[in-house]
N, C-alpha and C positions, 0 to 999 in steps of 0.2 A: 181682149186679151184675161193673159193666162192667169188662174190666181195662184200662189206661193205656196207649196203645201206647208202642213204646220210644221214646226218640229217633232209633237208625237205622234203624229205620223210616222216620217222618219225617223223616230228614234226606233222602229219596230224594221227587228232584222228577217223575222221567221214567223209567220202567219198561223193561230193558235188558229183550228178547226172544233169543232161540236165530236167530242168525242160517242155521244148519242143524244135521238132525233129528240129532244124534250123538258121541260121547265123543271127543275126539280123542286125548283118551291111551287108551281103549281101543285103537281103531281101530291107534295104534304100538306095543303088548304083542299084539296077538291079541283080545283079553278082549272080555266082550258086555257090554252094563250091561243092567237094569231098566225106569228113568226116568230123567228127565233134570231137569239143574236149573241154572239161568242165574245166573249173579253177579252182582249191582247195582254191583259197585265197579267191574270190571275187562269185565266182557259175554261172559265165557267160559262154557259149555256144557260142560260136565261130569256127571258118572255120580251117580245117586245112592247110600246108602244100603241100600240092600235088593241093588245089586250087586258081586258081587264086590271089587273092585278101590276102591271107595267115595272115588271119584275127588274129587267134591266138596267132601268137612269134610277132603281132604290139603288139599287148592289152600286150604280156609280155615285152615288148621294152618298151612302156609306163611306165605302171605299177610297174614291176621290180617281179611280182606274178610267184613264182618259180614253178609251179606243176600244172599240167593240167592231166586229164583224158583221154579216149578215151570214146566218148561218142556211139562210135557204139555198135551195137545189139551185141551182143555175144566176145567183146572183152574187156578182161578182165587187163588192161594196167596202169600204171604211168609212167609220162617223166617230170624233172627235168633240167629242160633247164640250169640251172648254172653250175648244176656239168653233163649236159646230162648224167643223169642216166638213164635207163629204166626197172620196175619192173613190172612183171605180179604178181598179186592176184587172 
């Protein structure tokens, strides 16, 4: 059975991609990142939950921006925080 795609993901008309391959918050604090994610509301690229500081999840909690995409080369997926939905594209 195929799961219906949530409204947050359906509302995205054009994907925002990483402008540069770096977590700006990790750079500011001298931390490191494992993988990067790009917010589909504002376009900021931050580190994932495997990274020590989990900046993208913190961004979601602070802003409520619901959907991210992977900024990793070769990965083509979206994640919706409120609906906990993973969609490949």
